C-alpha positions, -999 to +999 in steps of 0.1 A: +768-180+771+744-166+750+715-140+759+688-147+780+652-145+772+627-140+791+600-157+770+601-180+745+580-190+712+563-221+700+578-256+684+584-268+651+572-302+635+591-330+623+582-363+610+609-394+607+597-425+593+616-452+605+624-486+584+657-498+589+663-530+575+686-561+584+697-581+558+712-611+567+717-629+530+696-629+502+657-631+507+633-652+495+598-646+504+589-663+535+556-666+549+532-685+573+500-679+578+483-660+608+446-665+612+419-642+610+390-646+626+371-677+618+331-673+606+310-690+629+283-717+620+252-702+602+227-703+630+243-690+663+269-663+650+296-655+677+285-626+701+310-611+724+297-606+761+312-575+779+330-598+801+346-622+771+368-604+748+398-621+742+423-615+714+425-637+685+438-674+687+463-689+667+459-723+654+479-748+675+481-785+668+467-808+696+501-814+713+509-780+712+501-750+735+487-721+720+512-694+721+488-671+738+455-674+754+441-638+753+422-616+730+391-616+716+372-649+710+345-660+692+321-685+704+323-706+673+359-714+680+372-695+650+407-679+656+408-640+659+431-612+656+458-613+681+465-584+704+496-577+719+489-573+758+461-592+761+430-571+764+405-580+790+368-586+785+351-554+773+334-543+801+324-511+797+321-505+835+355-520+842+384-512+817+399-535+794+438-543+795+444-535+757+471-545+736+502-525+741+517-518+705+544-492+699+569-498+674+598-489+654+607-498+618+633-509+600+637-527+569+660-557+557+673-549+523+648-558+496+656-590+480+643-602+445+615-629+449+620-657+426+588-681+428+607-713+414+609-740+439+649-739+427+655-705+445+690-699+459+694-680+487+725-668+503+747-698+523+764-696+557+782-723+569+767-754+579+764-763+615+786-790+624+778-823+637+799-835+666+793-873+677+818-875+709+808-908+719+778-910+707+773-947+713+778-944+752+758-913+750+726-930+733+725-952+765+734-929+791+720-895+785+687-884+803+664-875+780+646-844+803+622-835+776+602-872+771+577-862+792+576-823+783+553-805+757+572-773+752+574-776+715+551-749+706+558-712+704+567-691+732+550-656+735+584-639+722+588-665+693+561-672+669+566-696+642+548-698+606+546-733+610+545-759+640+562-784+616+589-783+591+592-802+561+620-825+554+623-820+517+645-790+508+627-786+475+592-781+491+603-765+525+624-736+507+593-731+481+596-691+485+556-682+478+549-699+511+582-699+533+592-706+569+601-680+595+591-665+628+583-632+644+607-624+672+599-598+701+629-600+722+614-575+744+581-584+752+569-593+786+560-628+795+528-631+815+537-660+836+571-644+843+606-660+828+626-681+851+654-660+863+687-671+870+716-654+888+744-671+874+769-675+841+749-700+818+766-730+806+772-728+767+784-750+740+825-747+736+818-756+697+792-729+686+781-709+718+747-724+721+732-723+756+722-757+775+685-759+778+660-782+783+659-804+753+700-812+760+705-845+763+723-850+798+749-876+811+736-880+847+771-896+856+790-870+844+770-841+842+780-835+803+755-818+782+748-824+742+742-791+722+711-796+703+721-772+674+757-788+666+756-822+688+791-814+704+792-827+739+798-805+768+810-803+806+790-787+831+814-783+861+796-812+878+764-790+879+744-816+860+754-845+880+721-860+895+706-892+903+677-890+883+661-866+856+636-855+878+662-838+899+675-818+866+642-804+861+648-782+892+673-760+873+653-735+853+672-738+819+666-776+822+628-771+828+616-740+808+619-727+770+625-696+783+651-682+810+666-648+817+701-648+831+707-617+852+736-601+864+731-569+885+757-540+881+767-542+917+772-579+919+749-583+950+729-614+946+691-612+944+695-572+941+681-553+912+681-515+918+651-501+912+647-468+927+670-445+913+677-465+878+644-463+856+632-429+870+664-415+863+666-415+821+656-380+814+630-366+788+639-337+768+610-318+749+624-301+714+595-279+706+589-265+671+582-225+679+571-214+643+531-226+648+503-206+643+479-195+667+455-228+665+480-254+661+498-236+695+470-234+715+463-272+711+499-280+713+500-260+747+470-281+758+488-314+751+522-303+767+505-292+800+485-326+801+520-344+794+539-326+822+512-335+845+512-371+839+549-375+846+561-394+876+574-369+900+607-384+900+614-380+860+641-353+849+623-329+825+643-303+800+624-282+776+643-270+744+626-246+717+636-240+682+631-218+652+659-198+632+680-201+670+677-226+698+662-220+734+673-239+759+651-234+789+664-226+827+644-242+854+665-222+880+642-192+874+610-198+890+593-164+883+595-163+848+603-182+816+642-177+811+661-196+783+699-194+767+694-185+732+720-199+713+725-199+670+707-224+647+729-219+616+755-246+626+764-274+652+774-261+686+811-256+691+828-272+720+831-241+736+793-230+738+785-263+752+809-260+776+796-226+786+763-239+787+767-269+806+794-255+829+771-224+836+747-216+864+715-227+847+695-259+857+682-276+823+674-308+840+653-312+867+628-334+884+593-325+878+582-324+912+606-298+920+600-276+891+562-286+878+552-246+883+580-235+862+574-259+835+537-250+833+551-211+832+575-218+803+548-240+782+526-208+786+551-183+777+551-197+742+538-175+713+523-180+680+548-170+651+546-135+643+559-133+606+536-135+576+555-165+559+537-197+548+543-224+574+569-243+548+590-214+544+597-206+579+633-213+594+636-243+617+666-257+630+657-290+643+689-307+640+709-284+661+680-285+686+684-320+690+721-313+693+716-292+725+692-315+738+719-344+738+741-321+753+722-314+785+711-349+789+746-359+788+760-329+810+796-327+825+795-364+839+821-376+813+845-350+827+841-353+861+842-388+862+877-384+846+869-397+813+845-426+825+809-421+813+783-432+838+760-457+829+722-444+827+695-469+838+677-476+805+676-452+774+670-413+780+646-400+753+641-367+732+607-361+719+605-336+690+570-319+685+575-307+651+547-288+628+574-284+596+606-292+578+640-288+591+649-260+569+677-240+589+711-254+598+727-285+595+703-314+585+679-292+565+666-288+532+655-256+510+623-244+519+610-251+480+611-284+465+616-268+434+652-253+444+680-261+416+701-280+441+674-298+463+686-333+454+719-329+464+712-308+496+684-337+504+713-362+504+736-341+524+711-336+547+699-375+549+735-384+559+737-357+585+706-366+602+713-406+602+750-395+616+731-375+646+709-404+652+739-429+655+754-404+680+721-404+700+721-443+698+759-442+709+749-424+742+718-446+748+693-418+736+662-425+716+647-398+694+611-400+690+596-375+663+559-368+668+546-345+640+513-327+633+495-299+613+489-296+578+524-281+566+547-310+547+573-322+570+595-334+545+594-371+561+624-386+540+647-359+561+635-368+591+634-404+592+670-414+595+674-391+629+644-414+644+652-445+627+691-449+637+685-435+671+659-462+678+630-441+681+598-437+659+583-411+637+545-404+638+522-382+619+491-364+632+463-345+618+468-322+647+481-314+679+452-327+699+436-356+714+456-386+697+491-362+697+490-358+737+483-396+742+511-405+722+536-381+737+527-394+769+530-431+755+564-422+739+578-409+773+568-441+793+580-467+769+605-487+786+636-493+764+667-515+772+701-507+754+730-523+743+708-552+727+722-580+705+700-608+691+718-641+682+697-667+661+713-705+662+694-732+643+701-768+638+703-792+610+716-771+581+687-743+586+699-710+579+682-672+584+679-658+550+664-625+559+655-602+589+633-577+590+631-552+618+646-525+637+684-533+639+715-537+620+735-572+613+763-570+640+799-584+630+809-604+661+841-622+664+833-653+690+859-675+677+885-672+703+854-684+729+838-707+706+855-723+673+823-727+649+800-703+660+780-696+628+751-676+647+734-647+630+739-616+650+718-586+653+725-555+670+693-541+683+686-498+682+667-505+716+649-529+735+610-527+737+579-547+742+560-536+712+589-541+686+597-576+666+619-589+642+605-613+609+631-640+605+630-662+573+644-690+572+656-718+544+673-752+547+704-761+530+697-800+521+669-825+531+662-830+566+670-864+584+665-857+620+627-860+638+632-826+656+649-794+648+659-768+673+662-731+671+675-708+700+673-671+700+695-654+729+688-616+737+715-596+755+709-563+768+709-538+797+672-532+810+657-503+825+673-514+861+706-516+849+710-552+851+725-574+823+697-598+807+709-626+784+674-642+773+674-673+760+644-692+741+648-728+730+620-739+705+615-774+692+596-783+660+591-820+645+600-825+610+574-843+588+573-856+553+536-853+544+526-818+525+491-819+544+504-826+577+529-795+574+502-772+558+477-782+587+504-769+611+507-733+595+500-702+615+478-685+587+480-650+607+519-654+616+526-662+578+504-634+564+522-609+590+557-622+575+548-619+541+535-585+544+572-573+562+587-590+533+563-575+507+564-537+525+603-540+528+604-540+489+574-512+485+596-480+494+570-454+472+536-458+456+554-472+424+571-502+441+537-507+463+519-511+425+546-537+415+541-554+449+503-560+443+513-581+411+539-598+433+512-607+460+490-621+429+521-645+416+523-655+452+486-670+454+490-684+424+524-704+433+510-716+465+478-728+447+502-745+420+524-760+445+502-771+471+466-771+458+449-794+432+433-789+400+396-786+399+379-811+382+365-801+347+381-767+348+412-746+347+413-735+382+436-745+406+419-750+439+436-733+468+448-756+497+420-758+521+447-758+551+455-721+544+418-710+543+427-675+561+458-668+542+444-654+511+419-631+527+447-619+549+467-612+519+437-595+500+434-568+526+469-562+524+465-559+489+440-537+488+449-517+523+467-487+530+500-502+534+498-511+495+465-497+482+454-464+472+434-452+503+458-428+515+466-395+498+500-388+505+533-403+502+545-393+533+514-409+555+522-442+534+560-440+540+554-432+578+525-463+581+553-489+560+581-479+586+558-485+616+544-515+602+580-531+596+594-525+631+556-531+648+550-563+671+529-592+659+496-578+674+499-543+657+510-555+626+482-581+619+459-551+628+473-527+606+473-557+580+437-567+582+409-549+600+388-562+628+352-556+625+328-556+655+291-550+653+272-534+682+244-558+696+217-548+723+227-551+757+262-537+756+277-570+735+296-570+703+294-595+677+326-600+656+322-603+621+344-605+588+355-570+575+330-571+548+305-544+537+278-567+545+282-554+579+268-521+571+233-531+579+205-506+588+200-495+625+235-509+632+267-498+648+302-511+639+336-507+653+365-513+631+402-514+643+427-514+617+457-505+640+466-469+632+429-461+630+400-470+645+364-463+630+331-461+644+301-463+617+266-456+627+233-461+609+204-445+631+220-455+661+212-442+696+240-421+716+240-451+739+255-473+711+281-443+702+291-445+737+293-481+740+314-481+708+339-452+719+345-471+749+354-505+731+374-487+709+395-471+739+397-501+757+411-521+727+439-495+719+440-484+756+478-494+756+488-491+717+514-473+703+511-450+681+479-445+698+452-446+669+429-419+656+395-427+664+368-417+642+329-416+643+307-408+613+275-419+602+262-435+569+265-410+541+288-385+557+319-376+535+340-393+562+323-425+558+343-436+527+371-440+548+355-469+564+341-483+533+374-484+516+388-507+542+359-534+539+360-561+513+332-553+491+314-586+494+279-574+480+292-583+445+292-618+452+262-642+446+240-648+476+253-685+481+290-669+486+277-643+508+262-668+533+291-689+531+315-661+540+292-641+560+268-663+580+252-634+601+233-624+568+210-655+576+195-637+602+185-608+586+146-613+571+138-609+532+133-567+539+167-562+557+185-579+530+166-561+502+174-529+521+208-538+525+216-549+488+200-515+475+223-495+501+254-504+481+269-480+454+285-499+425+321-495+416+350-514+405+368-532+432+367-566+430+355-591+459+377-615+472+362-643+455+363-623+422+400-614+428+410-653+433+393-664+402+408-636+380+441-656+393+429-685+377+422-700+417+394-717+433+390-696+468+390-721+498+357-730+509+349-715+545+343-744+573 
C-alpha cells in the first residue's frame, strides 16, 4: 500500500464533450416544426400573471389531445416554448416547478443531405403483412379503439406531424422530413399503467399487444398492428365484450410499464436500500490557484451538506499523484497516495481495496470527516502556468472505479452484485489531462501532439466504456480559465453515459450543477426498440446511445426492429428519430411502437411500451396543418448540428439551412403573383423563424468565442430533452410589467424599450436586461429566472446587466434585429409596439446601433422566399 498523506491538495479540471451518434441508416434530413410562442393580436398583448406561467403548447388537431398542457401560456392562444417539467405559475411568493433538463449528447453519424425528392435512404427489410384468416377476422374482431382518441403524442414521444402523407415522393422530401423525439426515461405526470406479468408479444415480429390491436373475443387471439400477424393470448383476451377488455391496461392505455422486481415478489419494489446505495465519488483537481480553490471548496462543502444521509461518498484528489482519502481517520485528513504515471496494477488495487482504509462511507457517518478532507486542500505551490501542471485525471478515475466496485466480485465468488441504478463519478477539473494514460502534452506545439492526442482519445473512450460496463456514469464539470482540451475529455464522459460541462468559475453555477449531477436518477442496461408499420423505416437516430445488434430470430421470425443500446436512462435525455417510407401507404392509419427495456434505480426490470397511431392523408394542406413546428425545428436542429463538428462545418450548415427553407417553399409553397418569390407555406408559420434563431445563435452562429464552448454546447444539444433543446435553439423573451406580471414577447430587439426589464431564457444562459428599472424589478426577474430553471441540468448562467454595459452584447446578439424592418412589418410581428406612444417609439428607434446582421424578413427575401404572414 502506498504512503499515507496527512493533508492533501486541491483539484483538477476536465471537460468532456458528449456527442455520440446513433446511426441507423443513411440519414436524410427529417424535420417537423416546433412552434414558438405565437404573437398576440394587436390590441391586447399576452400578459403572464404570477400564477399563470405554463410552458408552450404544441399545436394539436382538434381530435388529438395535446402532449402537454404545462408551461407558459400566452393569453392570445399562441403556442409558447415547451418546458420539460412543467414550471408552475411564476408566483414570486411560491416557487414554480420548473423544467427539468439534464442531458447527455450523442450524435448519429453525419449523413449528406440531399434536397431532391428522390433521395435514397438505406433500406431495411419491409414489414411483412400476414392475413391469417382475415375475412373471419374482419367480422369477429373487437375494435377496442373505436371510441378511443389516444392517437396523439404521448409525453415520451413527440412526432413532427400528427398525420402522415400517403405518397412516398412527398412524404420523403428531405427538407421537411418526418420523425419523432423519444424520451425513454421521462416521467409521466399521470403515471404509467403498471403490469406485473410478462407481455403478450407477436410471434412473428416481436411487437407488443396494445390498445389498437384487433381481438377475436371468442378465442382471445389478437392481430399485430405492425405485421398483421394473428397471435394467441393463452386465453387472457377471451371476453364477452370489448368493454371487458378495456380493464386490461395494455388494451386501454398507449403507455404501459411491465415491471419485474429482482426478488420476484408480486407488488414489491424495494426502495430503501436500492437507489440510495449507489455511491458518488468526487475526483478533484488539486492543481488550482488560491482563488479557484476557495470557490471550489465552498461549492464542495455545500455539496456534501446537500447529500441524503445514506449516500455513500468517496473523495479522490489528483495531480501528479492520486490521493484516495480514508474516512476511518476521524481527527485528520488521511489518504493513500499512489503514482499517477501509469494505470494501477492488480496488485496495487488489491492492496488498496483489501487494506484497512474506508474509502466509501455513508455521509451520515462521516460528514465531519468529509468536511475536514475538503478543508485540508491547499493551493498549487509551484510557479508553473495552469496548462503546464501535471494532472493524471485518467488514473484517478481508474482508482475511483476500483473503490466503487470494491471486493464484491471476489467475495461472491465471481458473481458481481448488481447495484441499484448507476454509480456516479463526478470529476471537478480545472485543466487538461497532461500526465499518465489518457494525457496529452502541455503544449499544442509538441511535434508529436496529433498522434498523442489520438492515443489519448482511444484510451479515454476505453475507460468510459469500462465505467459503463460497471454501471458507473462519469460526469466532468470543468471551470476556470485554463483550456481543458475538450476533445480529449469528451470520450470519457460520452461513452460512460455522462456529461461534460464548462463553467466560468467554481462558484454558484458550478455548485448547483454539482448537486444536480449527483441527484440525477439513472437507469442502466437500457435498450430502445422501434417498430413501424406499413413499410415505414427509421433512417437515422441521434441521441445518447449506440446501435445494438440483437439476434431475436430464435424468438421472433421476422423481427425488423431497430435496437439502440442506451448508455444510461435518464428523464432529461431524448433521441431524435428520422423516418421514411419505402412506398406509397394504402392504409388509413400507421402504427409506431417504442419499447424501452431497462433496470431502474430500484433494481426493477422495466419494459416500457408506447404505441402511437397516426392517420394517413392525401392532402398536402392537411398534412402541413398537422406539422408541429417546435418538434420539427428541434429534429432539424439535431440533424444539422450532428454534421457541424467544428466551426467550419457550422458555417456550411448555415448554407444548408438556407437551402432547406428554399426547398420547403418550392415543394410545399406557392408562387407570389407578379414576383420571383416563392410564398412560404402559411401552415408552417413558426418553423422558419425558429431555424433563423438556430442559424444565428450560439449553436451555429459566431456568438461563442472558443471552439471548446461550441463543442460542449453542441454535445449537450444533441442529447438534450425536447424542452431544453427548444430553449437552446430559440430563446424565450419575457418582459416585466408593473404588479409583478410578465408579458411574453417575440425574441426581437424591439423588446429593448426604455424603462423596461427583460428576461431572455436561452437554455444554458439566462439574461436579465435592465433599462432604468428599480431593484424590485431586478429581484422579480431574478426570481422568475431561478424558478424557470430550478430543475434544469446543466444549471444555466444567470447574468444581469444594464443597457449600454459591455455584457449587454451577449443579450443583444441573441435577439432578431427587427428594428431594420419597416414599421408595418414590425407591428405585424411585434404587436406590442402598438401600445407605445410616438415619443416612446422615436426613443426606441434612436437607441439602436446599425450593423450588418439581416432581420428575419430580410433573410427570407435574400432566399427568394416571401416570409409567412403572422396570424
